[in-house]
SENU-753453 format. One line per field, with one value per residue: residue number from 1; residue in one letter; x negated, y negated, z negated of N, C-alpha, C in turn. Coordinates in steps of 0.001 Angstrom, whole numbers. Last residue first. Layout:
<rs>
num = [NUM; ...]
residuo = [A; ...]
n.X = [X; ...]
n.Y = [Y; ...]
n.Z = [Z; ...]
ca.X = [X; ...]
ca.Y = [Y; ...]
ca.Z = [Z; ...]
c.X = [X; ...]
c.Y = [Y; ...]
c.Z = [Z; ...]
</rs>
This chain:
<rs>
num = [101; 100; 99; 98; 97; 96; 95; 94; 93; 92; 91; 90; 89; 88; 87; 86; 85; 84; 83; 82; 81; 80; 79; 78; 77; 76; 75; 74; 73; 72; 71; 70; 69; 68; 67; 66; 65; 64; 63; 62; 61; 60; 59; 58; 57; 56; 55; 54; 53; 52; 51; 50; 49; 48; 47; 46; 45; 44; 43; 42; 41; 40; 39; 38; 37; 36; 35; 34; 33; 32; 31; 30; 29; 28; 27; 26; 25; 24; 23; 22; 21; 20; 19; 18; 17; 16; 15; 14; 13; 12; 11; 10; 9; 8; 7; 6; 5; 4; 3; 2; 1]
residuo = [N; Q; K; P; L; Y; D; Q; W; H; E; D; L; N; K; I; F; R; H; A; D; I; V; D; D; Y; N; I; P; E; P; G; Q; Q; V; E; L; P; E; K; V; E; I; G; S; L; G; L; F; A; V; G; F; S; K; G; C; N; Q; C; V; L; H; T; V; L; L; G; E; E; E; R; K; I; V; I; S; D; E; D; F; S; A; K; C; Q; S; C; C; L; N; D; F; L; I; K; L; K; K; K; M]
n.X = [-55656; -55483; -56680; -58650; -57174; -55631; -53188; -53382; -52615; -50206; -50185; -53414; -56675; -58432; -60501; -61708; -62750; -64439; -66317; -67405; -68630; -70500; -72116; -73106; -74590; -76725; -77007; -78056; -80769; -80180; -80400; -83637; -85880; -87636; -90583; -90749; -92807; -95484; -95454; -95261; -94272; -92298; -89807; -88967; -87451; -87095; -85130; -85557; -84243; -85723; -85279; -86798; -88835; -90094; -93018; -95683; -97636; -99324; -97967; -94551; -93113; -90717; -90144; -88505; -87833; -87404; -86609; -87529; -87819; -88636; -89835; -89552; -91004; -93860; -94417; -96426; -98558; -100839; -101247; -99894; -98535; -99772; -98081; -96048; -94518; -91864; -91853; -94780; -94814; -95594; -97081; -97087; -95089; -95457; -97955; -97411; -96660; -99161; -100241; -98539; -99228]
n.Y = [-116783; -114173; -113802; -111060; -108596; -108102; -107302; -104679; -103207; -102514; -99940; -100216; -99334; -97880; -97174; -99647; -100135; -97923; -98429; -100851; -99992; -98155; -99940; -101563; -99704; -99164; -102067; -103797; -106182; -109716; -111536; -112756; -115375; -115969; -117071; -119091; -118730; -121109; -123885; -124422; -124047; -126352; -126429; -126554; -123495; -121059; -118858; -115469; -112626; -109642; -106290; -104418; -103502; -100268; -98902; -98126; -98572; -100611; -102319; -102763; -104778; -106694; -107986; -110661; -112744; -116146; -118950; -121056; -119046; -115816; -112703; -109740; -108544; -108668; -107570; -107988; -106729; -107875; -109971; -108556; -108427; -106455; -103797; -102620; -100520; -101704; -104304; -105944; -109495; -112972; -115171; -115121; -115263; -117551; -117129; -115472; -117212; -118133; -115727; -115081; -117009]
n.Z = [-101806; -104190; -107481; -108550; -110720; -112910; -111999; -111288; -113511; -114656; -115586; -117217; -118328; -119860; -118166; -117735; -120334; -120701; -118654; -119494; -121895; -120853; -119391; -121427; -122923; -121120; -118965; -116035; -116196; -116246; -113107; -111994; -111509; -108506; -107085; -104279; -101406; -100792; -98474; -95737; -92503; -90855; -88462; -85827; -86078; -87355; -88869; -89156; -90265; -91426; -92454; -95180; -96679; -97197; -98583; -98401; -100271; -99048; -97423; -97288; -94798; -93212; -90067; -88264; -85699; -85279; -83348; -81795; -79070; -80411; -81126; -83004; -85047; -86797; -89957; -92645; -93721; -92745; -94550; -97611; -100911; -103656; -105368; -106849; -105989; -105751; -105019; -104004; -104683; -104106; -103483; -100606; -98730; -97248; -96127; -94001; -91971; -91143; -90224; -88111; -86209]
ca.X = [-54945; -55862; -55540; -58526; -57817; -57049; -53258; -53620; -54040; -50402; -49570; -52056; -55814; -57267; -59670; -61021; -61857; -63276; -65531; -66678; -67586; -69442; -71416; -72325; -73395; -75796; -77512; -76994; -80149; -80697; -79739; -82252; -85445; -86591; -89883; -90819; -91506; -94920; -95580; -96310; -94380; -93665; -90116; -89280; -87615; -88300; -85006; -86027; -84124; -85277; -85522; -85786; -88003; -89590; -91632; -94827; -96757; -99842; -99062; -95698; -93415; -91712; -89915; -89631; -87288; -88380; -86145; -86729; -87906; -88028; -90111; -89134; -90230; -92988; -94341; -95415; -97246; -100393; -100804; -100934; -98333; -99521; -99174; -96619; -95881; -92076; -91096; -93870; -95432; -94657; -96940; -98330; -95114; -94161; -97835; -97977; -95621; -98183; -100912; -98535; -97914]
ca.Y = [-118008; -114637; -114152; -112483; -108940; -108401; -108624; -105674; -103356; -103922; -100186; -99673; -100084; -98474; -96109; -98970; -101090; -98131; -97185; -100784; -101033; -97689; -98845; -102152; -100313; -98106; -101076; -103277; -104964; -108529; -111162; -112347; -114288; -116345; -115918; -119061; -118595; -119772; -123342; -125060; -123307; -125905; -126194; -127801; -124664; -121831; -119991; -116762; -113535; -111008; -107232; -104812; -104531; -101251; -99317; -97944; -97410; -99650; -101571; -102675; -103410; -106696; -106824; -110035; -111562; -115090; -117760; -121380; -120437; -116678; -114124; -110529; -107699; -109533; -107086; -108687; -106369; -106647; -110264; -109207; -108378; -107741; -104273; -103893; -100213; -100295; -103963; -104826; -108178; -111862; -114866; -115122; -114091; -117344; -118126; -114877; -116455; -119076; -116434; -114241; -117089]
ca.Z = [-101390; -102876; -106617; -108223; -109452; -113153; -112634; -110242; -113237; -114278; -114284; -117101; -117411; -120533; -118751; -116628; -119681; -121588; -118676; -118225; -121916; -121766; -118701; -120343; -123516; -121517; -119908; -116891; -115668; -116914; -114363; -111807; -112376; -109448; -107630; -105728; -102055; -100939; -99813; -96523; -93752; -91085; -89868; -86513; -85222; -87626; -87964; -89632; -89133; -91711; -91369; -94218; -97279; -96251; -98799; -97233; -100475; -100017; -96809; -98191; -95233; -94269; -90912; -88931; -86368; -85474; -84060; -82970; -79487; -79405; -81284; -81850; -84139; -85992; -88585; -91845; -94256; -92096; -93174; -96826; -99464; -103002; -104516; -107339; -106447; -106065; -106225; -103767; -104574; -104246; -104908; -101380; -99595; -97897; -97195; -95204; -92682; -91684; -91313; -89309; -86841]
c.X = [-54084; -55013; -56073; -57360; -57668; -57800; -54713; -53677; -54333; -51871; -49724; -51487; -54444; -56381; -58374; -60073; -61035; -62266; -64271; -65798; -66754; -68301; -70258; -71498; -72504; -74491; -76404; -77578; -79034; -80038; -80407; -81621; -83969; -86188; -88877; -89991; -91697; -93534; -94969; -96520; -95545; -93726; -91550; -89624; -87843; -88447; -86132; -85855; -84468; -85257; -84985; -86245; -87028; -88679; -91262; -93377; -95791; -98965; -99625; -96760; -94631; -91876; -91042; -89183; -88483; -87695; -87247; -86261; -86960; -88158; -89503; -89389; -89851; -92321; -93371; -95499; -96114; -99034; -100253; -100390; -99504; -99293; -98788; -97826; -96632; -93461; -91316; -93155; -94352; -95407; -95904; -98151; -96332; -94210; -96526; -97882; -96141; -97119; -99958; -99191; -97880]
c.Y = [-117772; -115832; -114663; -112714; -110433; -108776; -109058; -107090; -104423; -104209; -101626; -100006; -99415; -99314; -96674; -97902; -100400; -99079; -97361; -99546; -100997; -98703; -98332; -101084; -100956; -98695; -100082; -102196; -104494; -107293; -109920; -112019; -114006; -115132; -116401; -117881; -118554; -119804; -121954; -124386; -123874; -125244; -125713; -127645; -125920; -123092; -120951; -117815; -114921; -111806; -108598; -105862; -105127; -102236; -100423; -98356; -97163; -98395; -100514; -101794; -103459; -105272; -106812; -108846; -110810; -113957; -116723; -120178; -120690; -118106; -114874; -111996; -108444; -108666; -108002; -108190; -106954; -106171; -109036; -109454; -109071; -107525; -105603; -104377; -101433; -100034; -102515; -104468; -107130; -110546; -113767; -114751; -114037; -116240; -117943; -115833; -115860; -118343; -117436; -114941; -116263]
c.Z = [-100199; -102489; -105276; -107267; -109187; -111882; -112875; -110792; -112197; -113951; -113808; -115732; -117333; -119612; -119334; -117162; -118594; -120950; -119523; -118176; -120640; -121812; -119561; -119617; -122453; -122066; -120263; -117786; -116600; -116291; -114962; -113148; -112126; -110261; -108661; -106225; -103561; -101569; -99881; -97870; -94546; -92455; -89972; -87979; -86065; -86789; -88253; -88552; -89659; -90415; -91776; -93233; -96277; -96975; -97816; -97416; -99322; -100111; -97750; -97546; -96158; -94797; -91935; -89766; -86946; -86214; -84112; -83766; -80656; -79904; -80106; -82142; -82855; -84939; -87830; -90407; -93415; -92609; -92470; -95420; -98784; -101508; -103878; -106543; -106965; -106660; -106639; -105073; -104354; -104128; -105155; -102844; -100514; -98947; -97955; -96389; -93982; -92493; -91961; -90491; -88128]
</rs>
């Protein structure tokens, strides 16, 4: 089972030390019919990537996960803009909150 799961992480690496994940990085915590509880740990630096609940009934792992680019990290100007926005809020600050249905 670990060999099949490793395929999911073939093109991923640790966000802390950039080491690749191997079979030993995947710890199977619990296995039941159609459900697998796994824990991903970097074997190089020890960083834990948490627990995942995988529903595997009738699914065959064929291809690795595709890395997607996230948004740009916030920068100094973003923090200053947020500070100014919050500082300038008046008694109508609730108008900026989304309306609940």
